[in-house]
N, C-alpha and C positions, 0 to 999 in steps of 0.2 A: 679439280682432279677427277678423273674418270671413275665411274662406278664399276665395281667388279663385274656386274652382269654385262656392261657394255664391252668390257675387255674380252669376256668370253664370246660375245656375239661377233666381235671383229675377228677373233682368232679362228672361230669356226665357220665364218662366212654365212651367218644366219641372222634373221631379224629377232628382236626381242618380242616375245608374245606372252600370252597368258598361260601359265603352266597348267597342266592337267594332272591332278593328284587324286588317287583313289584312297580314301581313308577307310579304316576299319572300326566298327562299333566297339566302344569300351564303356562298361557300366559305371559311370560317374555317380557318386552318392549324393551330390549336390544338385539342386534344381536351378540355382542361380549362383554363379561364381566368376571369379577372375582367375586367369592362369599366371603362374610365376615361374621363372627359370633363372638359374645361375649355375656357375661352374668355377671351381677353384683349382682345377688340375690341368685341364687341356689348355686353358689360356688364363693363367693366374692374373695377368694384368687387367682382365676385364671383370674379375670378381670384386664386387663392391662389399667392403667389410662392414658396412652399416645397414645391410638389408634388414637385420633383425629389428633395428630401430625404426626403419620405414614401415615394416609390416605391423609392428606393435602400435605405431601411431595411427595408421589408417584402419586397423582392424575394428576399433569401436564404431567408426563411421559406417563401415560395411556391415557389421553385425546388426545394426539397427534396421537395415534393409534386407536382412537375411541373405547377404551375399558372402559366400565363403571364399577362401583363398586356397587354390589347388596348386600344389607344386608338381611340376613335370620335369623331365630331363632324364639323365642317366643314373645308374645305380651307384656311381661313385661321387655324385654331386653332394655337397653339404646339405643336410636336412635342417630346415628351419622350423623350430617348434611353433612359431606363430601361425604357420599354415594349418588349415583345418584338415586337409587331406594331402597325402603324398603318393604319387604313382611313378616311382622310379623304374619299374620293371616293364612298363608298357613299350610297345614297338613304336617306330616313327609314325606308322599309319594310325595306330591307336592314339598317339599323342596328337596327331592332326585332327582326329575326331574330337578330342577334348577341347582343343583350341577353337575349333569351328563352333562349338556350343558355348563358348565363354562370352562374358560381357566385355572383357578387355584382357589384353596380354601385357604383363609387366616383366621386364628382365634385361639381360645383357644382350649385346649384339651377337646373335647366334641364329641357328636354324629356326627355332620357334618363332622368332620375330618375322621371318619371311613366310612361314606358314600362316601366321596371323594376318600378314599383308595379303596373301593369296585369298583368304576368306573374308577380306575387307573388314577386319576387326579394329577396334580402337587399340592403340599401341602406345606404351611408354617404354622407351629404350634408352640405355646409357651408353655413351661413347667416350673413349679416352685414348687408347693406343691407335685407333683408326679414326679418320675424319668421318663424320656422318655421310658426307657426300660420296664416300667410297663404298659404303655398304648399307645405306639406309633402305628401308622397305620401299618397294617400287610399285606394288600392285594394288595398293589402296585406291578406291574410287570415291567412296562416300565418307567412310569413317575417318576421324581425325587421328593424327599421330603427333606425339610429343617426343622429340629427339633431344635428350639432355646431354650436353657435352661439357668437357672441361674448357677452360680458357686457353685457346691456342695462340693468342696474340704474342706471347713472349717465348713460350716453349712449344715447339711443333710436335705433332704426333710421332711416336716412336716406331710404330709398325712392328712392335716386338710383343711376343706373348709373355715376356717377363719384364717387369719394371721395378726399380727400387729408387725412390718410393713409388708406390702405385698411384698414378695420377687420378684414377677413377674416384679415389677417396676424397678428392677435392670437391666433389659434388655434394651439396648440402642436402641432408635428409628431407628438410621441409620443401625443397624444390620438387623432389620426387613425389612426395605426398600430395602436394597441391596439384601436380600434373594428373595424377591418377584420379583424384576426386573431381577435378574440373571436367575431365573427359566423361566421367560417370554422372556429371551434373548433380553432385552431392555438395551441400553447403559445408563450408569449413572456415577456420580462421588461421590457416597457416601463413597468411600474409602478416600476421602478428607474431610469427614464430621466427626467431633468429638464432642460429647456432653460433655460440661464442667460441667454444673450444671442444674438440674431441681428442681425448688423450691417446697417446701412442699405443697403450695396451688395452684400450676400450673394447676392441673386437674379440678379446680373449675372455671367455666366461670363467670365473674363478669362484670356488667355494672355500670359505674360511670357517673355522669353528673354534670356539673357545672351550676348552675341556672343563666346563663348570656344570655340566649336566650329562646324563647318560643318553646316548643316541637311541632312538626308538627301534624296535626290532625290524620294522619295515623300511628303515632308512637304507637306501641302496644307491649311493652316488655313482655316477658314470665317470666322474673326474677325480683326479687326485685332490685331496683336501689339504689346505694349508692349516695346520693345527697351531693356533696362536697361543702357545704356552707362555709367550712373552707378555701377554695381556692379563691372563689369569689362569690358574691351574688348581684344580681340586683333585687330590690324590685318588679319591675313591672313584672318580669318573675318568681319569686319565687313561688307564689301561684299555677299557672298552673301545676307545677311539683308535687304538693301534691295531685293531682288527681290520681297518680299512687302509688303503694306500694313502700315505700321508707324507707331506713335507713338514718337518718339525721346525717351528720358529721358537727359539728359546733364548732366555737371558740368564738362566741359571742351569747348573748341571742337571742332566737327567742320568740316573743310575745306568752305568754301562751294562749291567746285567739285564736291565729292561731293554736297552738298545739291542743287545745280543739276542734276546728272546724274540723280538719282533722285527729284526733287521730286514727280513724279506718284504715287509710292508713299508719300510722307511725308504722312500725314494731319494731323500736328501734332507739336509739340515741347514738352516740359516741361524747362525749363532751371533747374537749381539753381545759385544765385548765390553760394554760400558761399566758393568760391575766387575770388580776385581775378584772373581770367583773361579776363574778357569786357570788351568795350569797345563804345562807341556805334556804331562803324563796322560791327561784326559784326551788330548788330541792324538797322541800316539795310540791310545786304545781305539779311537774311531778309525784311525788308519789301518789297524790290524783287522778291523771288521769290514774294511772296504766301503765305508759309508762316505758318500759324497757330501761335502759340507763347504760352506763359505763363511768367512769371519768378517763381521761388519762392526764398525765403531760409529755410533751416532754423535758422540760428544767429541768435537774436534779439539777441545782443550786437553783431552786425555790421549789422543791418538798417537802422538809421538812417544809417549811413555809405553803404551801398549805395543807399538811396533818394535820398540827397543827390547821389550821383554820377550817378544816372540819374533825375533829378527829373521828366523828361517821360514816364516810363514807370511802369506799375503793377507794383509788387513785392509779391507776396503773401507773408505769413508762413506758416510751417508749424509748427504746434504738435502734435507727436505725442501720442497718448493714452498715459497711463501707468497701470499696474495700480492704483495708489492712487486714481486718479480715477474708477474704475469702481464702480458701485453693487452689483455682484455679486461683487466680488473676495473677500469674506469666505466665499463658498461654494465657492471653488476648492479642490480637494482632490486626493488621489492618484488619484481616479477621474474626473477632469475631462478631457474629450476635445474635439476640435474637428474641424470640416469646413471646408474653404476653397473659395471660389469661384474661386481662382486655381490655375493650373498654371504653375510656374516652371521653365523649361528651362535647364540648365547642363551643359556637358560631356557631352551626350547622356544626361543623367539628368533625372528629374522630381522636383520638390519641391512641397509643398503651400503653402509660405509662405517668406518671406525668412528667417525664423528657422530653419526646417528646413534651408534651403540653408546658412546659416551654420554650423549644427551638423553638417551632413552626413547628415541623416535623410532618406533617399529616400522618395518617395511609394509607398505600398503599398495593397492592398485592405483592410487592417486599420484599425480605429480608431486615430487618432493622438492621443497625449497632449499636453496643453497644454505649451508651452515657455515657461517663466517668464523672458523676456528682453525687453529694450527693443524689439528688432525685432518680436517677436511682438505685443506690446500696441499697437505702432504701426499694425498692420494689423487691429485688432479689428473695424472696420466691414466687413471682408470675410469675417468668420468666423461660423460657427455654433458656439457653445460650450455644452457640455452635460455634466451629470454622468450617469454610467451605472454603477450598482453602489452598494454600501454606502459611505457617505461616510467618508473618513478625512482630516481637516483637515490641511493643510500647516502 
C-alpha cells in the first residue's frame, strides 16, 4: 500500500523532499534522555494500555546509564508516572527541539515519530490500526528504526481511530522493551521474558484498603478507594476512611446512619449476599439514600434461595477463575512472576494482591512470584503474568 506522504506528493504534483523545520529552544532538565509519546483521545485505537509496564521494565536499565524518560505531547495526553519529566505544554517547535536532543524516540504512530525521523533519531514505534507501510518514518538516513506491529495475517488493519478490542494491546511488552534497549545498545535479558496473560482490567490502576488501621494525615489518594470491609473491619478505624471517596465492599450490614452521614463520599457499594444478614428493609433504606449498589452471591449453592428471598432484585453470581480453567496454566513454572494493577493497604502495609495479603508477602520493588492459591487466580484479570528466566515446570 502507498505511504501517506506519497499520496500527498501525487495529489499536489510535487516530489518528496527533506522537510525544513525550525525548532525552538526548550530547557530540558535532563542531559541524556529518550522521548516518549502516547495519546488516548485523538486516536484511542493507537494508545497502548501497557505503556506503564514497558516503562517500568526499561527504567532500571536506563537509570543505570543516567538516561531519563521524557514524556512529550499534548496537555490532554495521559501522564505516565514512570516518566522522569513531563512537558505537555510545549509547542510543536519546542517539542521538535526536545526530540532533536534525545537518544531515541518511543511512542505511537504520530507526529513525534516523523519529527524524530526528520532529525535522524532512533525510533521505536507501534502500529495496529494502520499498516507501517502507510505511515512509517521516511527520513531516517543512518539511525535504526524498530516498527512493531500486530499480526495482520488473519485480521487486516481497520484504519479506524476506535477499535474494540484494541489490537495494539496484542503487542507484548517484552518486544517493545527489547527493541528500545537493542537500539540503545544496552544489555538485557528480555529474550528470556514471555508474557503469559494480561488481564482485561490490568490497565486500570486500583487502590484497595482494609479498614484495620487509621490512614495517615498525608494520605491523599487521587482515585476512588475500594474499601474492603468484606475482608476485615475494625470499628475504631472504619469512620476515618469514609472521609475519602470510597466504594464499599461489604458482607455484613453497615449502619444506615453511618451511610447517611457519609453518603457524599460513598460512590457505590458491592454487597456480598452469602451470609443471611441482609433484609429488604436495608435495601429500601439504601434506595432512599440514592446509593448505587450491586448484590453479588459467591456461593452458588445458596443463590437460588437468595434470589427467591429477594425476587424483585438482581442478584449476580460470582464465579471466580481457577487455575485449571486458564489456557496458560501449563506454562506456569518456578520462574513465573506477576505484576498487579492493585495496591492493597492493610495495617499500614502494602500488598500487590489479596493472595499476597493472605500470605503476608509485602509489596516490594522486586518481581513477585506467582502465588498458587484460590485468592490469586480469582484476581487473574487484574494481573500481568509472565515467565522470566529458564523454565522449570512446577
